C-alpha positions as CSV (number, residue, x, y, z in Angstrom):
1,X,66.0,12.7,23.9
2,X,64.5,9.8,22.2
3,X,61.7,10.8,19.5
4,X,59.0,8.3,18.2
5,X,58.9,8.4,14.2
6,X,57.1,10.5,12.7
7,X,54.0,9.7,10.2
8,X,56.4,10.3,7.5
9,X,59.0,7.8,9.0
10,X,56.2,5.0,9.4
11,X,55.1,5.6,5.9
12,X,57.9,5.2,4.3
13,X,58.8,1.9,5.8
14,X,55.7,0.6,5.6
15,X,56.1,1.4,1.4
16,X,59.2,0.2,1.4
17,X,57.9,-3.3,2.4
18,X,55.4,-3.1,0.3
19,X,57.6,-2.3,-3.0
20,X,60.0,-5.1,-1.3
21,X,57.0,-8.0,-1.0
22,X,55.8,-6.8,-5.1
23,X,59.1,-7.2,-6.0
24,X,59.9,-10.9,-4.6
25,X,56.8,-12.0,-5.7
26,X,57.0,-10.8,-9.1
27,X,60.6,-12.4,-9.5
28,X,59.1,-15.9,-7.9
29,X,56.1,-15.6,-10.7
30,X,59.1,-14.8,-13.4
31,X,61.0,-17.9,-11.9
32,X,58.0,-19.9,-12.4
33,X,57.0,-19.0,-15.7
34,X,60.3,-20.2,-17.0
35,X,60.6,-23.4,-15.6
36,X,59.7,-26.1,-17.7
37,X,56.6,-27.9,-17.1
38,X,57.3,-31.3,-15.3
39,X,56.6,-34.7,-17.8
40,X,56.1,-37.7,-16.5
41,X,56.4,-41.3,-18.5
42,X,54.6,-44.3,-17.5
43,X,54.4,-47.5,-19.4
44,X,53.8,-51.5,-18.4
45,X,56.9,-53.4,-19.2
46,X,57.0,-56.8,-20.8
47,X,56.3,-58.3,-16.7
48,X,52.9,-55.8,-16.7
49,X,54.4,-53.6,-14.3
50,X,53.4,-50.3,-14.2
51,X,57.0,-47.9,-14.3
52,X,56.7,-44.3,-14.1
53,X,60.1,-42.0,-14.5
54,X,60.3,-38.6,-15.2
55,X,62.3,-39.5,-18.5
56,X,61.5,-41.9,-21.4
57,X,62.1,-45.5,-19.7
58,X,64.3,-48.2,-21.1
59,X,62.1,-51.1,-19.9
60,X,59.7,-50.0,-22.5
61,X,61.5,-49.4,-25.8
62,X,59.9,-52.0,-27.9
63,X,56.3,-50.5,-26.4
64,X,54.1,-47.2,-26.1
65,X,54.7,-44.9,-23.3
66,X,52.5,-42.5,-22.2
67,X,53.9,-38.8,-21.4
68,X,51.4,-37.3,-18.5
69,X,50.9,-34.0,-17.5
70,X,51.3,-32.6,-13.7
71,X,47.7,-33.2,-12.9
72,X,48.0,-36.7,-14.2
73,X,46.0,-36.5,-17.7
74,X,47.4,-38.0,-20.8
75,X,49.4,-35.3,-22.8
76,X,51.3,-37.6,-25.2
77,X,52.1,-41.2,-26.4
78,X,55.3,-42.2,-28.2
79,X,55.9,-45.2,-29.6
80,X,58.3,-47.9,-29.4
81,X,62.2,-47.1,-29.9
82,X,63.2,-49.1,-32.7
83,X,66.5,-51.1,-33.0
84,X,69.3,-50.0,-35.4
85,X,68.0,-52.9,-37.5
86,X,64.6,-52.4,-36.9
87,X,65.2,-48.2,-38.3
88,X,67.4,-49.8,-40.8
89,X,64.2,-52.1,-41.9
90,X,61.8,-49.1,-41.6
91,X,63.7,-46.9,-43.6
92,X,64.3,-48.8,-46.7
93,X,60.7,-49.8,-46.5
94,X,60.0,-46.1,-46.8
95,X,62.8,-45.7,-49.4
96,X,61.2,-48.4,-51.4
97,X,57.4,-47.1,-50.9
98,X,59.3,-43.5,-51.9
99,X,60.7,-45.5,-55.6
100,X,57.4,-47.0,-55.7
101,X,55.3,-43.6,-55.5
102,X,58.0,-41.6,-57.8
103,X,57.7,-44.9,-60.8
104,X,53.9,-44.1,-60.6
105,X,54.0,-40.6,-61.1
106,X,56.9,-41.3,-63.8
107,X,54.7,-43.6,-65.6
108,X,51.8,-40.9,-65.7
109,X,53.9,-38.5,-66.8
110,X,54.5,-40.6,-69.7
111,X,51.4,-41.6,-70.4
112,X,50.5,-38.1,-70.6
113,X,52.9,-37.0,-73.0
114,X,52.1,-40.0,-75.2
115,X,48.2,-39.2,-75.3
116,X,49.4,-35.5,-76.7
117,X,51.5,-37.0,-79.2
118,X,49.6,-39.9,-80.0
119,X,45.6,-38.1,-79.6
120,X,44.4,-41.3,-81.5
121,X,44.6,-44.4,-82.4
122,X,44.7,-43.6,-86.0
123,X,47.8,-41.5,-85.4
124,X,49.7,-43.6,-83.5
125,X,49.1,-46.3,-86.4
126,X,50.0,-43.5,-89.1
127,X,53.7,-43.4,-87.0
128,X,54.2,-47.2,-86.7
129,X,53.4,-47.4,-90.3
130,X,55.9,-44.0,-91.2
131,X,58.8,-45.7,-89.1
132,X,58.2,-49.2,-90.7
133,X,58.2,-47.5,-94.3
134,X,61.6,-45.6,-93.4
135,X,63.1,-48.8,-92.5
136,X,61.6,-50.8,-95.7
137,X,63.0,-48.1,-97.8
138,X,66.9,-48.5,-96.3
139,X,66.3,-52.3,-96.6
140,X,65.2,-52.0,-100.4
141,X,68.3,-49.5,-100.8
142,X,70.5,-52.1,-99.1
143,X,69.2,-55.0,-101.1
144,X,69.7,-53.6,-104.5
145,X,73.2,-53.0,-103.6
146,X,73.2,-56.9,-102.6
147,X,71.6,-57.4,-106.0
148,X,74.7,-55.4,-107.8
149,X,77.6,-57.0,-105.6
150,X,76.1,-60.7,-106.2
151,X,76.3,-60.3,-110.2
152,X,80.1,-58.2,-109.8
153,X,80.9,-61.7,-107.8
154,X,79.3,-63.9,-110.3
155,X,81.3,-62.1,-113.4
156,X,84.8,-62.8,-110.9
157,X,84.2,-66.2,-110.4
158,X,83.9,-66.7,-114.3
159,X,86.9,-65.4,-114.7
160,X,88.4,-67.4,-111.8
161,X,86.9,-70.3,-113.5
162,X,89.9,-69.7,-116.1
163,X,91.9,-70.9,-113.2
164,X,90.3,-73.6,-111.7
165,X,93.6,-76.1,-112.6
166,X,95.8,-74.0,-111.1
167,X,94.6,-70.8,-108.5
168,X,97.5,-69.9,-107.8
169,X,97.8,-68.7,-111.2
170,X,95.4,-66.4,-110.7
171,X,96.0,-62.8,-110.8
172,X,96.6,-61.4,-107.1
173,X,94.3,-58.5,-108.4
174,X,91.1,-60.8,-109.1
175,X,91.7,-62.7,-105.9
176,X,91.7,-59.0,-103.9
177,X,88.5,-58.4,-105.9
178,X,86.7,-61.5,-105.0
179,X,87.8,-61.1,-101.6
180,X,86.1,-57.5,-101.3
181,X,82.9,-58.1,-102.6
182,X,82.2,-60.9,-100.3
183,X,83.4,-58.7,-97.4
184,X,80.8,-56.0,-98.3
185,X,78.4,-58.8,-98.9
186,X,79.0,-59.6,-95.7
187,X,78.7,-56.3,-94.1
188,X,75.3,-55.7,-96.1
189,X,74.0,-59.4,-94.6
190,X,74.7,-57.6,-91.2
191,X,72.9,-54.6,-92.1
192,X,70.0,-56.0,-93.7
193,X,69.6,-58.3,-90.4
194,X,70.1,-54.9,-88.0
195,X,67.0,-53.8,-90.2
196,X,65.0,-56.8,-89.4
197,X,65.9,-56.8,-85.5
198,X,64.9,-53.0,-85.7
199,X,61.5,-53.7,-87.4
200,X,60.9,-56.1,-84.6
201,X,61.8,-53.3,-82.0
202,X,59.4,-50.7,-83.5
203,X,56.8,-52.7,-83.6
204,X,57.3,-53.6,-80.0
205,X,57.7,-50.6,-79.0
206,X,54.4,-49.5,-80.7
207,X,52.5,-52.7,-79.9
208,X,53.6,-51.5,-76.1
209,X,52.2,-47.7,-76.4
210,X,48.8,-49.0,-78.0
211,X,48.3,-51.1,-74.8
212,X,49.0,-48.0,-72.6
213,X,46.9,-45.9,-74.7
214,X,44.1,-47.7,-75.4
215,X,42.3,-47.0,-71.6
216,X,43.5,-43.8,-72.5
217,X,41.7,-43.2,-75.7
218,X,39.1,-45.0,-74.6
219,X,38.5,-42.9,-71.5
220,X,39.1,-39.5,-73.8
221,X,36.6,-40.1,-76.1
222,X,33.9,-41.2,-73.2
223,X,31.1,-39.2,-72.8
224,X,30.9,-36.3,-70.1
225,X,28.5,-37.0,-67.8
226,X,25.6,-33.7,-67.6
């Protein structure tokens, strides 16, 4: 004998169907949430044609491309794709600009250090005078030695004059002493020449520093605005 399904059976089937439908809808929504939003690339090529694609357009490598949302609104823009040569040129330009910025920062750092070392023009002038005075005192000592060597050489040459008619008869000791004095005089001459060059370098250095420091001193001593 066949019995009609009771209410509990009918209710159970209905509930099961609702649960399955809810799970299916939830799964579909989860899948949709995981899918990436499609992008549309569009541009005008060199011939003026409007091109559209779901990926960057090769024909528009040299021009701007728009990326559209699914609604057709502009999401963003991408610039031209650079060739290897153009990329290298751009990279070299950026490196040159970076080096220039680093150079400017280094110059500012040196200027600050100079201003700390020489806060006033008189301090800078005193430092120059001290440096030159030290070199001149060394030169004076060397010049005294040169004078002594020249006096020794004069005596040795007077002794050598005795053998003027036959220099081969001059004692080996005398010849060696004259050679040693000449060599020492030559070395002292080179030393004095180096000191003269050092004086030139010191003056050039302080002149360059003064040129950089003048505007800094003026800025430091300028009246502050109220």
